[in-house]
ZADO-1210 file (C-alpha; in nm, 4 decimals, padded with zeros to 6 digits):
<atoms>
<atom x="-01.2524" y="-01.1303" z="-02.8558" code="MET" pos="1"/>
<atom x="-01.0524" y="-01.2959" z="-02.5689" code="THR" pos="2"/>
<atom x="-01.2602" y="-01.1141" z="-02.3090" code="HIS" pos="3"/>
<atom x="-01.6005" y="-01.2571" z="-02.4707" code="GLU" pos="4"/>
<atom x="-01.4561" y="-01.6241" z="-02.4491" code="ILE" pos="5"/>
<atom x="-01.3317" y="-01.5895" z="-02.1091" code="VAL" pos="6"/>
<atom x="-01.6549" y="-01.4478" z="-01.9760" code="ALA" pos="7"/>
<atom x="-01.8619" y="-01.7077" z="-02.1916" code="ALA" pos="8"/>
<atom x="-01.6504" y="-01.9984" z="-02.0583" code="LEU" pos="9"/>
<atom x="-01.5986" y="-01.9182" z="-01.7131" code="ARG" pos="10"/>
<atom x="-01.9096" y="-02.0639" z="-01.5546" code="PRO" pos="11"/>
<atom x="-01.8615" y="-02.4033" z="-01.7753" code="LEU" pos="12"/>
<atom x="-01.4977" y="-02.4045" z="-01.6384" code="LEU" pos="13"/>
<atom x="-01.6046" y="-02.3571" z="-01.2825" code="LEU" pos="14"/>
<atom x="-01.8579" y="-02.6393" z="-01.3128" code="ALA" pos="15"/>
<atom x="-01.6376" y="-02.8742" z="-01.5064" code="GLU" pos="16"/>
<atom x="-01.3231" y="-02.8219" z="-01.2492" code="ALA" pos="17"/>
<atom x="-01.5252" y="-02.8610" z="-00.9316" code="ALA" pos="18"/>
<atom x="-01.6552" y="-03.2152" z="-01.0866" code="ALA" pos="19"/>
<atom x="-01.3159" y="-03.3316" z="-01.1954" code="GLU" pos="20"/>
<atom x="-01.1071" y="-03.1959" z="-00.9259" code="ALA" pos="21"/>
<atom x="-01.2007" y="-03.4453" z="-00.6427" code="TYR" pos="22"/>
<atom x="-01.1436" y="-03.7675" z="-00.8494" code="ALA" pos="23"/>
<atom x="-00.8102" y="-03.6096" z="-00.9754" code="ALA" pos="24"/>
<atom x="-00.6777" y="-03.5426" z="-00.6294" code="GLY" pos="25"/>
<atom x="-00.6370" y="-03.1865" z="-00.6657" code="THR" pos="26"/>
<atom x="-00.8168" y="-02.8353" z="-00.6094" code="GLU" pos="27"/>
<atom x="-01.0680" y="-02.6892" z="-00.8413" code="PRO" pos="28"/>
<atom x="-00.8685" y="-02.3916" z="-00.8681" code="GLY" pos="29"/>
<atom x="-00.5636" y="-02.5599" z="-00.9841" code="ASP" pos="30"/>
<atom x="-00.7706" y="-02.7104" z="-01.2749" code="LEU" pos="31"/>
<atom x="-00.8892" y="-02.4031" z="-01.3752" code="GLU" pos="32"/>
<atom x="-00.5695" y="-02.2313" z="-01.3738" code="GLN" pos="33"/>
<atom x="-00.4044" y="-02.5060" z="-01.6018" code="ALA" pos="34"/>
<atom x="-00.7088" y="-02.4611" z="-01.8360" code="VAL" pos="35"/>
<atom x="-00.6841" y="-02.1130" z="-01.8445" code="TRP" pos="36"/>
<atom x="-00.3205" y="-02.1259" z="-01.9252" code="LEU" pos="37"/>
<atom x="-00.3964" y="-02.3854" z="-02.2029" code="ARG" pos="38"/>
<atom x="-00.6371" y="-02.1539" z="-02.3548" code="LEU" pos="39"/>
<atom x="-00.4136" y="-01.8502" z="-02.3458" code="LEU" pos="40"/>
<atom x="-00.1360" y="-02.0614" z="-02.5121" code="GLU" pos="41"/>
<atom x="-00.4046" y="-02.1891" z="-02.7713" code="ARG" pos="42"/>
<atom x="-00.5244" y="-01.8260" z="-02.8470" code="LEU" pos="43"/>
<atom x="-00.1614" y="-01.6927" z="-02.8920" code="GLY" pos="44"/>
<atom x="-00.0740" y="-01.9698" z="-03.1608" code="THR" pos="45"/>
<atom x="-00.3906" y="-02.1308" z="-03.3304" code="ASP" pos="46"/>
<atom x="-00.6515" y="-01.8696" z="-03.2198" code="GLY" pos="47"/>
<atom x="-00.9921" y="-01.9716" z="-03.0557" code="PRO" pos="48"/>
<atom x="-01.1121" y="-02.3176" z="-03.0726" code="PRO" pos="49"/>
<atom x="-01.3774" y="-02.3972" z="-03.3274" code="ASP" pos="50"/>
<atom x="-01.6358" y="-02.5256" z="-03.0632" code="ASP" pos="51"/>
<atom x="-01.4973" y="-02.3494" z="-02.7247" code="PRO" pos="52"/>
<atom x="-01.7394" y="-02.5588" z="-02.4749" code="GLU" pos="53"/>
<atom x="-01.6230" y="-02.8776" z="-02.6206" code="ALA" pos="54"/>
<atom x="-01.2412" y="-02.7927" z="-02.6172" code="TRP" pos="55"/>
<atom x="-01.3079" y="-02.6840" z="-02.2619" code="LEU" pos="56"/>
<atom x="-01.4581" y="-03.0158" z="-02.1483" code="ARG" pos="57"/>
<atom x="-01.1641" y="-03.1991" z="-02.3290" code="VAL" pos="58"/>
<atom x="-00.9096" y="-02.9569" z="-02.1613" code="ALA" pos="59"/>
<atom x="-01.0482" y="-02.9884" z="-01.8142" code="VAL" pos="60"/>
<atom x="-01.0530" y="-03.3998" z="-01.8339" code="ARG" pos="61"/>
<atom x="-00.6910" y="-03.3935" z="-02.0041" code="SER" pos="62"/>
<atom x="-00.5731" y="-03.1818" z="-01.6897" code="GLU" pos="63"/>
<atom x="-00.7443" y="-03.4141" z="-01.4549" code="ALA" pos="64"/>
<atom x="-00.5787" y="-03.7055" z="-01.5999" code="ARG" pos="65"/>
<atom x="-00.2420" y="-03.5277" z="-01.5841" code="ARG" pos="66"/>
<atom x="-00.2966" y="-03.4373" z="-01.2075" code="CYS" pos="67"/>
<atom x="-00.3780" y="-03.8157" z="-01.1586" code="ARG" pos="68"/>
<atom x="-00.0408" y="-03.9376" z="-01.3270" code="ARG" pos="69"/>
<atom x="00.1525" y="-03.6749" z="-01.1245" code="THR" pos="70"/>
<atom x="-00.0013" y="-03.7646" z="-00.8111" code="ALA" pos="71"/>
<atom x="00.0995" y="-04.1449" z="-00.8561" code="ARG" pos="72"/>
<atom x="00.4502" y="-04.0470" z="-00.9373" code="ILE" pos="73"/>
<atom x="00.5237" y="-03.7882" z="-00.6779" code="GLU" pos="74"/>
<atom x="00.5701" y="-03.8527" z="-00.3084" code="ARG" pos="75"/>
<atom x="00.5091" y="-03.5442" z="-00.0693" code="PRO" pos="76"/>
<atom x="00.7658" y="-03.4386" z="00.1763" code="TYR" pos="77"/>
<atom x="00.7313" y="-03.5258" z="00.5323" code="VAL" pos="78"/>
<atom x="00.8648" y="-03.2286" z="00.6194" code="THR" pos="79"/>
<atom x="00.9527" y="-02.9150" z="00.4292" code="GLU" pos="80"/>
<atom x="01.2967" y="-02.9258" z="00.2885" code="PRO" pos="81"/>
<atom x="01.3791" y="-02.6250" z="00.5116" code="ALA" pos="82"/>
<atom x="01.2856" y="-02.8038" z="00.8176" code="ASP" pos="83"/>
<atom x="01.4313" y="-03.1417" z="00.7588" code="ASP" pos="84"/>
<atom x="01.6430" y="-03.1193" z="01.0890" code="GLY" pos="85"/>
<atom x="01.9737" y="-03.0618" z="00.8741" code="ARG" pos="86"/>
<atom x="02.1544" y="-02.7443" z="00.9273" code="SER" pos="87"/>
<atom x="02.1564" y="-02.5089" z="00.6674" code="GLY" pos="88"/>
<atom x="02.4801" y="-02.3472" z="00.5016" code="PRO" pos="89"/>
<atom x="02.4965" y="-02.0949" z="00.7416" code="ASP" pos="90"/>
<atom x="02.5060" y="-02.3316" z="01.0397" code="GLN" pos="91"/>
<atom x="02.7571" y="-02.5364" z="00.8530" code="GLN" pos="92"/>
<atom x="02.9896" y="-02.2490" z="00.7962" code="VAL" pos="93"/>
<atom x="02.9727" y="-02.1355" z="01.1659" code="LEU" pos="94"/>
<atom x="03.0278" y="-02.5040" z="01.2817" code="ALA" pos="95"/>
<atom x="03.3488" y="-02.5332" z="01.0493" code="ALA" pos="96"/>
<atom x="03.4650" y="-02.2020" z="01.1802" code="ALA" pos="97"/>
<atom x="03.4243" y="-02.3294" z="01.5268" code="ARG" pos="98"/>
<atom x="03.5991" y="-02.6564" z="01.4583" code="ARG" pos="99"/>
<atom x="03.8814" y="-02.4519" z="01.2963" code="ARG" pos="100"/>
<atom x="03.9306" y="-02.2246" z="01.5813" code="ALA" pos="101"/>
<atom x="03.9276" y="-02.5199" z="01.8499" code="LEU" pos="102"/>
<atom x="04.1887" y="-02.7423" z="01.6429" code="HIS" pos="103"/>
<atom x="04.4166" y="-02.4029" z="01.6221" code="ALA" pos="104"/>
<atom x="04.3838" y="-02.3676" z="01.9981" code="ALA" pos="105"/>
<atom x="04.4574" y="-02.7281" z="02.0422" code="VAL" pos="106"/>
<atom x="04.7896" y="-02.7111" z="01.8258" code="ARG" pos="107"/>
<atom x="04.8897" y="-02.3745" z="02.0594" code="ARG" pos="108"/>
<atom x="04.8819" y="-02.6392" z="02.3728" code="LEU" pos="109"/>
<atom x="05.2092" y="-02.7519" z="02.5359" code="PRO" pos="110"/>
<atom x="05.3600" y="-03.0812" z="02.5596" code="GLY" pos="111"/>
<atom x="05.1712" y="-03.3821" z="02.4362" code="ARG" pos="112"/>
<atom x="04.8457" y="-03.2136" z="02.4790" code="CYS" pos="113"/>
<atom x="04.8025" y="-03.1237" z="02.0877" code="PRO" pos="114"/>
<atom x="04.8601" y="-03.5087" z="02.0130" code="ARG" pos="115"/>
<atom x="04.6238" y="-03.6084" z="02.2855" code="LEU" pos="116"/>
<atom x="04.3438" y="-03.3726" z="02.2214" code="LEU" pos="117"/>
<atom x="04.3766" y="-03.4220" z="01.8415" code="ALA" pos="118"/>
<atom x="04.3499" y="-03.7970" z="01.8980" code="ALA" pos="119"/>
<atom x="04.0167" y="-03.7476" z="02.1256" code="LEU" pos="120"/>
<atom x="03.8832" y="-03.5146" z="01.8544" code="LEU" pos="121"/>
<atom x="03.9671" y="-03.7614" z="01.5720" code="SER" pos="122"/>
<atom x="03.6507" y="-03.8428" z="01.3538" code="PRO" pos="123"/>
<atom x="03.7919" y="-04.2052" z="01.3632" code="GLN" pos="124"/>
<atom x="03.6546" y="-04.2206" z="01.7232" code="ASP" pos="125"/>
<atom x="03.9794" y="-04.3874" z="01.8839" code="LEU" pos="126"/>
<atom x="03.9550" y="-04.6015" z="02.1980" code="THR" pos="127"/>
<atom x="04.1421" y="-04.4860" z="02.5034" code="TYR" pos="128"/>
<atom x="04.3487" y="-04.8213" z="02.4309" code="ARG" pos="129"/>
<atom x="04.4340" y="-04.7158" z="02.0856" code="GLU" pos="130"/>
<atom x="04.5061" y="-04.3481" z="02.2095" code="ILE" pos="131"/>
<atom x="04.7523" y="-04.4824" z="02.4700" code="ALA" pos="132"/>
<atom x="04.9095" y="-04.6970" z="02.2070" code="GLY" pos="133"/>
<atom x="04.9613" y="-04.4091" z="01.9565" code="GLU" pos="134"/>
<atom x="05.0881" y="-04.1703" z="02.2326" code="LEU" pos="135"/>
<atom x="05.3195" y="-04.4298" z="02.4103" code="GLY" pos="136"/>
<atom x="05.1521" y="-04.3911" z="02.7336" code="ILE" pos="137"/>
<atom x="04.9630" y="-04.6192" z="02.9717" code="SER" pos="138"/>
<atom x="04.5672" y="-04.6080" z="02.9508" code="GLN" pos="139"/>
<atom x="04.5683" y="-04.5508" z="03.3367" code="GLY" pos="140"/>
<atom x="04.7318" y="-04.2017" z="03.2840" code="SER" pos="141"/>
<atom x="04.5236" y="-04.1135" z="02.9995" code="LEU" pos="142"/>
<atom x="04.2277" y="-03.9632" z="03.1983" code="GLY" pos="143"/>
<atom x="04.4424" y="-03.7422" z="03.4382" code="PRO" pos="144"/>
<atom x="04.6572" y="-03.6406" z="03.1486" code="GLU" pos="145"/>
<atom x="04.3480" y="-03.5471" z="02.9394" code="ARG" pos="146"/>
<atom x="04.1948" y="-03.3531" z="03.2380" code="SER" pos="147"/>
<atom x="04.5118" y="-03.1588" z="03.2601" code="ARG" pos="148"/>
<atom x="04.5102" y="-03.0683" z="02.8670" code="CYS" pos="149"/>
<atom x="04.1506" y="-02.9865" z="02.8953" code="LEU" pos="150"/>
<atom x="04.2021" y="-02.7203" z="03.1908" code="GLY" pos="151"/>
<atom x="04.5101" y="-02.5817" z="02.9936" code="CYS" pos="152"/>
<atom x="04.2885" y="-02.5445" z="02.6988" code="LEU" pos="153"/>
<atom x="04.0200" y="-02.3933" z="02.9242" code="ARG" pos="154"/>
<atom x="04.2193" y="-02.1381" z="03.0465" code="ARG" pos="155"/>
<atom x="04.3786" y="-02.0393" z="02.7168" code="MET" pos="156"/>
<atom x="04.0513" y="-02.0054" z="02.5506" code="LEU" pos="157"/>
<atom x="03.8930" y="-01.8271" z="02.8584" code="ALA" pos="158"/>
<atom x="03.9783" y="-01.4672" z="02.7354" code="PRO" pos="159"/>
<atom x="03.8642" y="-01.5254" z="02.3978" code="GLU" pos="160"/>
<atom x="03.5314" y="-01.6676" z="02.4912" code="VAL" pos="161"/>
<atom x="03.4756" y="-01.4768" z="02.7877" code="ALA" pos="162"/>
<atom x="03.1202" y="-01.3124" z="02.8249" code="ALA" pos="163"/>
<atom x="03.1341" y="-00.9360" z="02.7622" code="ARG" pos="164"/>
<atom x="03.0688" y="-00.7112" z="03.0716" code="GLU" pos="165"/>
<atom x="02.7221" y="-00.5222" z="03.0350" code="PRO" pos="166"/>
<atom x="02.8034" y="-00.1561" z="02.9751" code="ARG" pos="167"/>
<atom x="02.6705" y="00.1461" z="03.1610" code="GLY" pos="168"/>
</atoms>
């Protein structure tokens, strides 16, 4: 009996959905699908409608109204959520691992280099004046000291990050 109802209502549903879809701001196929789903739900609970053609017209218009209400409320994404420019969980994990490795290497430096580079890497974005005051050195010697510390860090990390030789 379900097959007969579907076969009988299909042409009417195609026409009704095509007529209502544009005004509802949706695709005719989406309206068709929603109405077929409503019909299947009804067949499972209440049985077939007494007047299937009238029921179908009412169902199409009701789904079209629902689509219009939804379209007024919903706002489309400017970009896909996955392409929004923010890094995903895998990039965040890799960046956190790189930060941990860098800070661990900075702590292994000699002299006042660990404090100087930690101040330079600080999320507080300290000025040279603030760093010099914190470390108790003149602001003018901060640049050369920073260069020596970065050179020391570079030499220390070179074996760890050196490019591998191609084999064979």
